[in-house]
Structure formats: C-alpha cells, structure tokens
C-alpha positions as MATLAB code, in Angstrom:
seq = 'MHRIAVIRGDGIGVDVIEEALKVLESVAPKHGIKWEFTEFPWSSDYYFKHDEMMPEDGPEQLAEFDGIFLGAVGHPDIQDHVTLNGLLLPIRRRFDQFVCMRPSVLYPGVTSPLSGVKPFDIDLVVVRENTEGEYADVGGFQYENMPEEVAVQSAVFTRQGCERIIRFAFELARQRNKKNHLTSITKSNALGYGMVLWDRTFADVAKEFPDITTNTLLIDAACMDFIRKPESFDVLVASNLFGDILTDIGAIITGSMGLASSANLDPTRSGPSMFEPTHGSAPDIAGQGIANPMAQILTSAMMLRHLGEDGAAEEIEKAVEETLKIGEVLTPDLGGSSTTSAVGDHLAKLVS';
ca = [
      -0.013    0.024   -0.030;
       1.376    3.340   -1.078;
      -0.029    6.262    0.956;
      -0.016    9.477   -1.132;
      -0.923   13.011   -0.039;
      -2.632   14.796   -2.945;
      -2.481   18.606   -3.218;
      -4.285   19.688   -6.363;
      -3.455   23.371   -5.795;
      -4.416   26.049   -8.238;
      -5.508   26.591  -11.827;
      -4.810   23.708  -14.153;
      -3.363   21.733  -11.242;
      -6.901   20.731  -10.267;
      -7.568   19.248  -13.713;
      -4.207   17.556  -14.475;
      -4.055   15.858  -11.051;
      -7.471   14.288  -11.888;
      -6.089   12.724  -15.060;
      -2.925   11.522  -13.428;
      -4.814    9.893  -10.606;
      -6.981    8.167  -13.192;
      -3.850    6.725  -14.896;
      -2.355    5.635  -11.535;
      -5.526    3.832  -10.622;
      -5.658    2.175  -14.072;
      -2.062    0.886  -14.014;
      -2.232   -0.408  -10.449;
      -4.077   -3.742  -10.699;
      -1.754   -5.507  -13.142;
       1.327   -4.543  -11.060;
      -0.221   -5.420   -7.708;
      -0.202   -1.840   -6.534;
      -2.611   -0.469   -3.975;
      -3.088    3.214   -3.392;
      -4.450    5.220   -0.573;
      -4.878    8.870   -1.707;
      -5.566   11.582    0.901;
      -6.489   15.016   -0.456;
      -5.499   18.261    1.124;
      -7.283   21.568    0.047;
      -4.172   23.753    0.431;
      -4.178   26.270   -2.406;
      -4.729   29.923   -3.200;
      -8.445   29.503   -2.483;
      -7.369   28.219    0.958;
      -5.307   31.368    1.344;
      -8.235   33.660    0.507;
     -10.236   31.903    3.269;
      -7.553   31.389    5.931;
      -4.798   33.967    5.124;
      -2.272   31.138    4.832;
      -1.448   28.654    2.106;
      -1.577   25.740    4.478;
      -1.933   25.315    8.284;
       1.181   25.866   10.391;
       1.421   22.209   11.059;
       0.842   21.342    7.422;
       4.259   19.755    6.851;
       3.793   17.611    9.945;
       0.496   16.373    8.548;
       2.436   15.201    5.454;
       5.179   13.397    7.316;
       3.317   10.064    7.526;
       2.889    9.707    3.773;
       4.993    7.786    1.247;
       4.813   10.673   -1.305;
       3.276   14.002   -1.975;
       1.589   14.566   -5.380;
       1.167   18.184   -6.194;
      -0.603   19.786   -9.175;
       0.416   23.421   -9.295;
       0.496   26.562   -7.077;
       0.064   30.178   -8.121;
      -2.765   32.754   -8.535;
      -2.735   36.124  -10.410;
      -4.067   37.915   -7.287;
      -1.418   36.627   -4.930;
       2.354   37.486   -5.172;
       4.357   34.478   -6.109;
       6.609   34.783   -3.060;
       3.514   34.263   -0.913;
       2.530   31.016   -2.606;
       6.129   29.761   -2.814;
       7.072   30.534    0.732;
       3.672   29.484    2.068;
       3.541   26.017    0.544;
       6.292   24.671   -1.677;
       9.429   25.794    0.102;
       8.348   24.830    3.613;
       7.576   21.310    2.381;
      10.820   21.036    0.434;
      12.805   22.211    3.489;
      10.910   20.251    6.133;
      11.652   16.960    4.269;
      15.068   17.995    3.000;
      14.091   17.372   -0.596;
      17.404   18.644   -1.776;
      17.196   17.119   -5.283;
      14.935   18.636   -7.913;
      15.194   16.298  -10.903;
      13.758   17.543  -14.189;
      14.147   15.558  -17.466;
      13.792   17.054  -20.911;
      13.178   14.584  -23.739;
      12.191   15.251  -27.344;
       9.663   12.531  -28.081;
       8.674   11.094  -31.518;
       5.741   13.070  -32.888;
       6.652   16.259  -31.101;
       7.999   19.252  -32.984;
      10.847   21.266  -31.411;
      11.135   24.960  -32.207;
      14.765   24.104  -32.996;
      15.596   23.150  -36.580;
      17.352   19.919  -37.429;
      16.757   17.963  -34.182;
      15.276   14.510  -34.344;
      13.449   12.447  -31.687;
      15.692   11.702  -28.678;
      18.458   14.014  -29.961;
      17.434   15.961  -26.787;
      17.508   13.562  -23.789;
      18.914   15.310  -20.761;
      18.247   15.637  -17.013;
      18.827   18.794  -14.999;
      19.641   18.049  -11.288;
      18.761   21.217   -9.468;
      19.861   21.979   -5.905;
      16.560   22.537   -4.128;
      17.071   23.791   -0.511;
      19.624   26.581   -0.506;
      21.509   28.684   -3.076;
      19.778   31.698   -4.465;
      16.315   30.682   -3.089;
      17.476   30.389    0.519;
      15.218   33.367    1.455;
      17.984   35.092    3.440;
      17.957   38.875    3.514;
      15.673   41.666    4.456;
      14.425   45.250    3.941;
      15.539   48.525    5.508;
      13.427   51.654    5.234;
      10.684   49.634    3.676;
       8.294   51.594    1.388;
      10.399   54.741    1.784;
      12.331   56.518   -1.038;
      15.617   55.228    0.412;
      14.410   51.624    0.711;
      17.112   48.940    0.643;
      16.679   45.287   -0.097;
      19.378   42.716    0.648;
      19.149   39.292   -0.921;
      21.757   36.653   -0.058;
      22.535   33.332   -1.709;
      23.601   30.588    0.674;
      25.994   27.814   -0.441;
      27.333   25.206    1.965;
      29.964   22.611    1.272;
      27.512   19.892    2.395;
      24.741   21.266    0.192;
      26.981   21.534   -2.856;
      28.602   18.108   -2.296;
      25.479   16.064   -1.847;
      23.726   17.449   -4.970;
      26.814   17.107   -7.096;
      27.404   13.515   -5.941;
      23.783   12.651   -6.742;
      24.243   14.050  -10.244;
      27.356   11.989  -10.805;
      25.563    8.860   -9.630;
      22.657    9.629  -11.966;
      24.961   10.067  -14.940;
      26.489    6.685  -14.139;
      23.024    5.091  -13.695;
      21.638    6.515  -16.940;
      24.660    5.111  -18.813;
      24.007    7.110  -21.921;
      26.754    9.657  -22.558;
      28.199    9.151  -19.110;
      28.786   12.891  -18.927;
      28.056   15.578  -16.340;
      28.002   19.328  -16.865;
      28.297   21.755  -13.895;
      26.545   25.088  -14.274;
      28.227   27.991  -12.562;
      28.854   31.727  -12.626;
      32.006   31.979  -10.658;
      33.420   34.708  -12.859;
      30.883   37.100  -11.253;
      29.847   35.373   -8.043;
      33.223   34.937   -6.393;
      32.255   33.112   -3.189;
      29.293   30.786   -3.423;
      30.021   29.775   -6.972;
      33.682   29.284   -6.303;
      32.833   26.962   -3.458;
      30.505   25.118   -5.913;
      33.305   24.785   -8.481;
      35.871   23.541   -6.001;
      33.386   20.964   -4.630;
      32.607   19.783   -8.178;
      36.263   19.278   -8.940;
      36.749   17.336   -5.683;
      33.726   15.061   -6.177;
      34.689   14.402   -9.811;
      37.799   12.549   -8.602;
      35.517    9.807   -7.248;
      33.905    9.215  -10.643;
      36.680    8.662  -13.237;
      34.214    6.870  -15.506;
      32.143   10.114  -15.933;
      33.408   12.808  -18.218;
      32.800   16.417  -17.126;
      32.769   20.005  -18.174;
      31.798   23.329  -16.554;
      29.732   26.010  -18.236;
      28.719   29.500  -17.109;
      24.950   29.760  -16.991;
      24.821   32.222  -19.894;
      26.882   29.846  -22.091;
      24.723   26.962  -21.013;
      21.572   28.789  -22.028;
      23.064   29.415  -25.444;
      24.142   25.748  -25.822;
      20.588   24.547  -24.894;
      19.570   26.290  -28.117;
      22.430   25.650  -30.417;
      23.539   22.139  -29.419;
      21.213   20.567  -26.860;
      22.234   17.074  -28.011;
      25.585   17.586  -26.348;
      24.050   17.312  -22.860;
      23.398   14.250  -20.664;
      23.090   15.233  -16.966;
      23.563   18.758  -15.659;
      23.880   19.911  -12.073;
      22.987   23.421  -11.100;
      22.088   25.700   -8.269;
      18.520   26.530   -7.454;
      18.206   29.567   -9.668;
      20.267   28.291  -12.594;
      18.456   24.969  -12.666;
      15.119   26.791  -12.643;
      16.153   28.824  -15.719;
      17.575   25.901  -17.664;
      14.633   23.608  -17.146;
      12.181   26.132  -18.577;
      14.364   26.308  -21.675;
      14.534   22.546  -21.705;
      10.761   22.260  -21.681;
      10.330   24.658  -24.517;
      13.004   23.095  -26.832;
      11.367   19.636  -26.327;
       8.015   20.947  -27.521;
       5.842   21.991  -24.631;
       5.751   22.938  -20.921;
       2.941   20.374  -20.942;
       5.523   17.596  -21.080;
       7.787   18.865  -18.329;
       7.872   16.506  -15.359;
       9.691   17.081  -12.082;
      10.467   15.472   -8.724;
      11.598   16.891   -5.386;
      13.489   14.125   -3.824;
      14.959   13.190   -0.485;
      17.362   10.424   -1.685;
      17.782    9.255    1.959;
      14.041    8.501    2.053;
      13.797    9.676    5.641;
      10.647   11.562    4.652;
       8.248   11.823    1.787;
       9.350   13.167   -1.583;
       7.137   15.526   -3.563;
       6.258   15.206   -7.239;
       4.988   18.102   -9.295;
       5.203   19.152  -12.994;
       7.256   22.133  -13.935;
       4.506   24.066  -15.795;
       2.839   25.841  -12.936;
      -0.840   26.785  -12.548;
      -1.251   28.509  -15.997;
      -4.144   30.741  -14.900;
      -4.682   31.936  -18.490;
      -6.039   28.521  -19.541;
      -7.377   27.258  -16.176;
     -10.859   25.743  -16.328;
     -10.931   25.505  -20.124;
     -10.241   21.786  -20.411;
      -7.316   22.265  -22.715;
      -4.365   21.805  -20.348;
      -1.981   19.044  -21.257;
      -1.989   16.429  -18.420;
       1.011   14.551  -19.757;
       3.465   16.459  -17.577;
       1.586   15.426  -14.483;
       1.249   11.925  -15.747;
       4.921   11.669  -16.519;
       5.540   13.073  -13.065;
       3.418   10.183  -11.685;
       5.833    7.789  -13.388;
       8.703    9.500  -11.569;
       6.827    9.000   -8.315;
       6.277    5.299   -9.177;
      10.011    4.785   -9.735;
      10.848    6.437   -6.404;
       8.389    4.037   -4.777;
      10.139    1.084   -6.404;
       7.393    0.415   -8.982;
       9.616    0.505  -12.088;
       7.383   -1.769  -14.209;
       4.343    0.515  -13.818;
       6.471    3.620  -14.346;
       7.842    2.313  -17.637;
       4.417    1.316  -18.823;
       3.135    4.935  -18.321;
       6.189    6.349  -19.968;
       5.708    4.081  -22.972;
       2.008    4.968  -23.172;
       2.821    8.646  -23.267;
       5.521    8.109  -25.905;
       3.228    5.970  -28.113;
       0.439    8.580  -27.852;
       2.744   11.390  -28.858;
       4.145    9.315  -31.748;
       0.720    8.494  -33.167;
      -0.485   12.063  -32.663;
      -4.247   11.447  -32.670;
      -5.115   12.271  -28.985;
      -3.256   15.513  -28.111;
      -4.071   18.812  -26.502;
      -3.828   22.115  -28.353;
      -0.307   22.881  -27.138;
       0.844   19.917  -29.192;
      -1.280   20.778  -32.210;
      -4.209   18.607  -31.324;
      -7.868   19.213  -30.401;
      -8.407   16.737  -27.558;
      -9.484   17.822  -24.109;
      -7.563   17.315  -20.844;
      -9.924   14.546  -19.792;
      -9.802   12.810  -23.194;
      -6.018   12.553  -23.021;
      -6.299   11.157  -19.530;
      -8.926    8.608  -20.508;
      -6.794    7.508  -23.511;
      -3.682    7.009  -21.385;
      -5.614    5.232  -18.608;
      -7.008    2.813  -21.166;
      -3.557    2.109  -22.647;
      -2.103    1.209  -19.244;
      -5.069   -0.755  -17.835;
];
C-alpha cells in the first residue's frame, strides 16, 4: 500500500491531477499496486479563506505519507513569493528534498522549435539543488516603502549542500549510462564566493567518478548551448536559480511545458518526496479543459520509480511516448484538439 498526499493546488493543477490519478488507478491492478490517496485543500483558494497557504502544522500532517503529489500553485491575485514561501518551500525544506530532478526529452511526434533535431536528440536531465543557493530566502528590507528603501538578498552555499547534490548528479549520470557525462553550471566569474565553493566541490567530487566525463559552463553559455547544441548534454547539475532557468528552456525546446515532469527528492528516504510538474498553474487556460495532463502523468511515473514500482512507471512512460508518436489524442499545445480529460482517458485505457 502506497499512501499518497494529494495537493491539487491552483489553476490547471486541479484538472491535471485528476487525469494523473486516473492513470495511476488504471495501471495499479496488473502490477499489484494499492493506493491510498488523501487530499489536502491547500491552495490559493485556501489562502483567501484562511490567510495562509496551508496550516502551520501542514508539513507535519504530510510526514506520515510515502509521497506528496502536487498539481500546481499560483494565482494572479497573490504574489508568487507568498505562494512559494507559504507552501512549496516549507515542504521542500521540512523533508530536506534537496534534489529537484527535471528531465527534458524530445519525443517522437513532437516538434521542437529548433531546426534539425530528431526524436531523442534531446535527452537530458537537470539536477537542481533545491534547498539553498539563491532561493534560501535570506535577506531583508531596511526603510521599507520609503524613497531610500534597501533590499538585501543573499545566496547561501554550503559545502555539504553542494557536495550532496553534485554527488547525486554523478551517480545519476552513471546510472543513466548514456553519454556518461556531467555538466556543472556555474557563474564563478561574477559570483566569487558561493560559486567558487561550488566549483571547488565539483572538482573534488569528480575525482571519485573517473568513468564520468565532465565539463563546466557558465549559466549564460549553457543557455546558449541549450539552443544551439542541446544534443551535447546528458546530466547537468546546477544551483537553485540556474536549474530553474535551464529547465524552462529545456521544456520549450522539447515541444511543450505540458511535457515537463519534475520530482523533489529526499534520496535518503527519511521523509516523503514531492512530485509536481514544472509548468505551474497556468491561470490563463485554467478551467478551459485544454491543459496538457502529460507532464503530471509523466511526473506520476517519476513517483512510481521512487516508490520502487519500475514496471508501472515504464508502462506509463511508454503509453505517453506512443500517444505522442501516433498524434491522434493531443491537447492544443501539441497541435491537437483533444481535451484534458480525453487525453487522460486515453492513457488510462492504454495502461489498464
């Protein structure tokens, strides 16, 4: 029995979660999987009613679960720092989900905006540090709302934080066994302390993995190379901010944000990991039945793998790949005319 906390959240999160749960229920019987889903109403609507994104003891309520399945968070009438610091970041930090793993794959049947790339030419994973770095929320205001207002924002890099995420990325490159290559993303030419610590740590950890080739790119060069030669990448490891930037580019060059899956992992498994797509709440299309649920469904496959259900995960991934290749049941972002629920129904049938 896998006990999963479900947070639908905001916007299209409500809809895409529904389709992913449908697929998870459909794939379960043949693999002997039993689910216990418990829903939590934490969202922007919850904030409007309670002036908080979740109760103060919200993370403690989640501690007993095997995983957290999140749709999306964000509302045009609430500042993003409120939703982020009120829900996502407290969960990530409470359970030390220091790995954010985000794959980008160009599937058959999907058109990239880049010319000359073929299916699977782009097949990379960004490993993003998830608990410190630029999103550590360290800083403050002086003379707030006055003409001389000052804002101080500090990035936090620790040797332990850098080392554990870099080591995870090396191990992933070895496990994937594709190009056996790891790229470190940095900006130590401008950020002379935190990023220099990152670079030194990367060089030290690399000595433990002689079978993995490496290179280091400045974030601006990496963004350019994502466009001009994405096929050169295998696994990348990056700080919180840089990983965030690169994975949005990765989603776009592989055809759609609607295919961008993501996992917030505690590799030690001392607490639940959290699984959410990269695309956000997309308020501009919320409630229209046109959101692509594939990112959430691919995210469910990442959750299955973390739970040790590799066979079911592979079946979901193959069903998505086959659906994209045939191209008959697709949402508008991929050039189709199918609804969110129609795509979910189709994939649920394929894996049942």
